C-alpha positions, 0 to 999 in steps of 0.5 A: 505490466500494462497500466490497466492491470497495474491500476486495478491491482492498486485499487484492489490492494487499497480496498483490501487494506481496510477490511484487513486492518479492521479485522486485525483490530477487531480480533485484538482490541476488544481484549485490551482496549475497550475505550478505543472501540467505544469511541471509534467503533464505527470504523469497523462497520466499513469491514463488511462493506469492503469485504462485500465489494471484494467479492469477485463478481462485484469487484469485476463490475466496479473495476469495469465501471472505473475503467470506463470512467477513466476511458481505459481499456477493460482488463483482459482477465478479471481477478480471481477469488484465490488471488484476492485472498492471497493478497489479503493474507499478505496484507494481514502479515504486514499489519502484524509486522507493523504491530510487532514494530510498535510493540518493540518500541512500546516495551522501552517506554515504561508501559503499564502492561506487558507480555501478550496483552501489550503485543495484542494492543500494539497489533490492534492499535496500529491496525485500527489507527491505519484503518481510521486514517485511511477512511479520512479521505481529506487528509493525505495518508490519514495524517494526524488521525492515524497518530491520534487513534494510535495514542488513544488505543495505547492509552491502557499501556502508555501515557499520552507523551510517550505514546505520541512519540511512539506514534510519530516514530511509527509514522516516520518508519512507515514513510521511509519504508514507502519511499524505499519500496517506491525506489526499488520499484522504480529501479526494477521498472524496465527502461524505455528503449532509447537510441541505439548505441555502440553499433558501427556506423553504416558503410559509405555508399560507393558511387556507381560509374554512371554517377561519375563526373564529366571528366571520368574516363572509362 
C-alpha cells in the first residue's frame, strides 16, 4: 500500500475511535454508572466534534491540508462515506469485544452487580476509559488515565483494589494484542527486492581471433 494511503488510513481510524468509543459509553453508562458521567462527562462532548470532522468533504480537506504540511503527495482517491461507516462499525465491534473481555474478568472478582448490568458497565467502562485516555495527548496511550477512569466506572460493581487489578490486566492484554497485530503486519508486508540469487553465472566471453596474442597463427 502506498505510504500516503497508509498514513491517511491511520489518521481516519484514530479519529473514528473517539466518537465510536464515546457513543459506546453514552448508550451504556447512563444506565449503570452515573458517577462516571458526572465526573468525566465532558469527554463525550468530543463525540459530535469528531463525527463532524469525519464528514467526507471535511475529512478530505483536512487530509489534504495534513499532507501539504508533511510535504506528501495528495491522495489519488478520497475516502467515501460508505468506507468510513464500515470502519466505524468494525471499531464499535472492537470496543464491544474488549468490553466483553472486561466483563469476563470482572465476574471472577466478586462484583456487587451481575448479569446485563455488569455487561453494560464493562462495555461502557472500557469504551469510556479508552476515549478519555486517548484525549490526554501528553501521555502515551493514555497511560494511567485509562486505568483510573476504568476503576471509577467499575466502582458500582467492584472495590478499588479488584478494579485496579482488572484495569492493569486489561492494559496488559491490549498491549500484547497490539504487539501481536504489529508483528502480523510486519510479517505480511512485502519485502523489498534484494539481490538476485540462485541464477547461473553469465557465460565467459570467448576471445575473438582479432584479440589473440602475437604468437597466434591462423
